[in-house]
C-alpha positions as CSV (number, residue, x, y, z in Angstrom):
1,X,76.1,107.5,107.7
2,X,75.4,109.4,104.4
3,X,73.1,106.6,103.3
4,X,71.2,106.6,106.4
5,X,71.0,110.3,106.4
6,X,69.5,110.2,103.0
7,X,67.0,107.9,103.7
8,X,65.6,109.4,107.1
9,X,64.6,112.9,107.7
10,X,66.5,113.3,111.0
11,X,69.5,110.8,111.9
12,X,70.8,110.8,115.4
13,X,73.7,109.0,116.9
14,X,74.3,107.4,120.4
15,X,78.2,107.3,120.5
16,X,79.5,105.1,123.2
17,X,83.0,105.6,123.9
18,X,85.7,106.4,126.4
19,X,87.1,108.7,123.6
20,X,85.4,111.6,121.9
21,X,86.8,110.4,118.3
22,X,86.3,114.3,117.6
23,X,89.9,115.2,116.5
24,X,90.9,116.2,112.8
25,X,94.1,115.3,111.2
26,X,95.3,118.9,112.2
27,X,94.2,118.7,115.8
28,X,95.0,115.1,116.8
29,X,97.9,114.7,119.1
30,X,98.6,111.1,117.8
31,X,97.4,111.5,114.3
32,X,95.5,108.1,114.6
33,X,92.6,108.1,112.3
34,X,90.4,105.9,114.8
35,X,90.1,109.2,116.9
36,X,88.5,111.0,113.9
37,X,85.2,109.3,112.9
38,X,82.6,111.2,115.0
39,X,84.0,114.6,114.0
40,X,84.3,113.2,110.3
41,X,80.5,112.3,110.3
42,X,79.5,115.7,111.9
43,X,81.5,117.7,109.7
44,X,80.5,115.7,106.5
45,X,76.9,117.1,107.3
46,X,75.1,113.6,108.0
47,X,73.9,114.4,111.5
48,X,73.3,117.6,113.4
49,X,75.7,117.9,116.4
50,X,72.5,118.6,118.5
51,X,71.4,115.0,117.6
52,X,74.4,113.2,118.9
53,X,74.9,111.9,122.6
54,X,78.5,111.0,123.3
55,X,78.1,108.5,126.3
56,X,80.9,107.2,128.6
57,X,83.6,109.7,127.3
58,X,86.1,110.1,129.9
59,X,89.5,110.5,128.0
60,X,89.1,113.5,125.6
61,X,92.1,115.3,124.0
62,X,92.0,119.2,124.8
63,X,91.0,119.7,120.8
64,X,88.3,117.5,121.3
65,X,86.8,119.2,124.6
66,X,86.7,122.5,123.1
67,X,84.8,120.9,119.9
68,X,82.4,119.2,122.0
69,X,81.6,122.3,124.1
70,X,81.3,124.5,121.2
71,X,79.1,121.9,119.3
72,X,77.1,121.6,122.5
73,X,76.4,117.9,122.1
74,X,73.3,116.4,123.9
75,X,74.1,115.1,127.1
76,X,71.1,112.3,127.3
77,X,70.2,109.6,125.0
78,X,66.5,110.4,125.6
79,X,66.8,113.9,124.2
80,X,68.3,112.4,120.9
81,X,65.9,109.6,120.9
82,X,63.0,112.0,121.2
83,X,63.8,114.2,118.4
84,X,65.1,111.6,115.6
85,X,63.5,109.3,113.2
86,X,66.4,107.0,112.9
87,X,69.5,106.4,115.3
88,X,72.9,105.1,114.5
89,X,74.4,103.2,117.8
90,X,78.3,103.1,117.8
91,X,79.8,101.1,120.7
92,X,83.7,101.1,121.3
93,X,84.5,98.4,123.9
94,X,86.6,100.8,125.8
95,X,83.8,102.5,127.2
96,X,83.7,99.7,129.5
97,X,85.8,99.8,132.6
98,X,88.9,97.4,132.1
99,X,87.8,95.1,135.2
100,X,84.6,94.7,132.9
101,X,86.0,93.6,129.6
102,X,89.6,93.3,128.2
103,X,90.0,96.0,125.6
104,X,92.6,97.2,123.0
105,X,92.6,100.8,123.5
106,X,92.4,101.1,127.3
107,X,91.5,104.4,128.7
108,X,91.9,105.6,132.2
109,X,89.0,105.2,134.7
110,X,87.0,108.4,135.3
């Protein structure tokens, strides 16, 4: 992410995931590092939180909810795409319903 941010004026992220991935080591209920990457990218300064669209999140931990509300994530992909000159797309397969695709880290349906 830092490499992309260094080469482009304004980087955006479209993050497809059933989970927010917005935990920190201190806030994570599970301590799983795979629940922290989006938060690390934002806190590291590679992307402005207003240039992040979190798509399909339906299983947020309470600390993630307050983080996403406080950072006022963009709710639409189009809004992000209209503002940035480069976009990174992350797709975690748990964003799909279990009946659509077998995934490792299942999430309860919305």
